[in-house]
N, C-alpha and C positions, 0 to 999 in steps of 0.2 A: 616451395616452388622447385621444379625439376629442370629448368632450362628450356622446356618446351612451351612454357606459358600455362602449364597445368599444375595444379596444386598436388604435390606428391602424396599428401595425406588423404585427399578425397578423390583424386583423379579428375576433378572438374576443372574447366577452364577458369583461370583466375583473372580478375580485372584489377590492375594495379590501383586504379582510382578507388575501387571498392575497398581494397586492402588498406590504403591510406586512410580512407574514411573510417574503417573499422578500428584502425590504430588510434585515430583521434577520439572515437567514441569510447574505446576502452580507457584511454587516459582520462578523458573528461568524466567518465563514470567514477573512476577512482577519486578524482578531485571532488566530485559532487558528494560522494559518501563522506569524505573528510569534512566538507563544508556543512553537511547536515549535522555531523557530530559537533562541529564548532558552534553552529546555531543552537543546538540543543543545550550545550554547556553555557553559552553566553546569552541565550535568548531570554533569560529571566523567567523560566517556567515556574513562577511563584505559585501557580495554581496546583502544583503537585500532581498533575495528571500526566502520567508517562505515556509514551507512544502507544503501548499495547492497550491501555485503558481508553485512550482517546479514540483509537480506531474501533474498538468494541462498542463504545458508546455511539460513535457515528453510525455504525452499522445498525444498532438497535433503533436509533432515531429514524433512519431511513426505512427500515423494514418492519419496525414494531417488534413486539415480543417474539422471541425465537427460541428454539431448542439449542442445547449445547452443540449438537451435531450440525445443525444448520449454520450456526455461527462459525464453527470450526471450518466447515466447507467454504463458506463465503470469505473467510479470512485466510484460508490456506494453512490452517494449523491443525494439530492433532487435538481431538476432543479432550484428552486429559489435560493438555496445556490450557485450553479454554476453560475447562472446569476449574482449574486452580486459579486462573485469573478471575473468574466469576466469583469464586469463594472469597477472595481478597476484596473484590469490589463490593460484594454484599456486606462484608464486615465493615467496610468504610461508608456504607449507605449510598453507594452509587447505583446499584442494581438490586433487584429482589428476585428471588426464585419462587416459583409456585408450581403446582401441578397443572398439567395440561387439561383443559376441559374435555378433550376427546379421549385422552388416555392418561389416567391418573398416575400411572407408573413413570411417565415421562415428565421431566421438569421443563418449565418454560422460564426464560429470563427476560425481564423487562427493566428498562432504565427507570430510575426514580426521578422525580422532578429535580432534585438536587444534583443528580448525576448529569442530567441533560443541561442544567444551568452551567455546571463546570465545563462540560464539553463545548457548549456554545461560547463561553468566555475564552476558552483555549482557541477555538476556531477563529474568533474575532481578533485575538492577539496575534495569531499566526498570519491571518490575512493582512493585518496592518504591517507586520514585519515584511511580508512578501511585497506588499505595495510599495513600501519604502525602498526595498532593494531594487525593485524593477521600475521605479519612477523614471519616466522618460521613454519607456517602451510603448510602442503603439498598441492599440487594442488588437490589431491583427497579429503582432508579434506575440502578445500574451496568449491569444487563442491558439496560435501555432505551437507554442511551448506546451500548453495544457494538452493539446491533442497528441503531441509526440510523447509526452510523459504517459498519457493514458495508453497509447499504443504499445509502448515499451512494457508497461505494467501488465497488459493483457498477454504479451508474448511470454513474459516471465511466468505468469500464472498458468498459462496454457502448458508450458513445458514442465514446470516443476510442481505444480499442484494437480493439474488434470492429467498429466502424463501424455499430452498430445505430441506425437512424433514430429509434427510439422508446426512449430510454434508461430510461424508466419501467419498461419490461418488465412481467412478470406481476404484480409487487407494486406497481406504480405506482398513483397515484390518490389 
């Protein structure tokens, strides 16, 4: 801030309230990341399904068999990273790879029934943990939190995965 009410880095008018809110969001985001790590360590993830495998199986459950490239794009990851994850998951019987019916050179990944069962068990355990933590919140509060998380995640994906110069997008402001 340069004393004129303008942000010296951007040259735009700054609003103190927005700055205070952004400070609060920054701090709470750091706490949230720490709490997610705490939940991961203490949450009893006895099913052995780590975060990456869980998300990949959720994506396959929602979209059906997919190519490595499509999975990488949907998850905001490099195809080689997804390829390594899929190889390990295939070795553990969570997914299987096969040739695409349209192009035999392209492989398609699909979740196995056992992989889907483990993903659903993880989702149920996580939902129960969240329900316990947020017991007493109204349905409206829960919906608001879910909507804000979704909006935040879209902004992150737009900026860092899609390279959108305006991560606020159509819902920004």
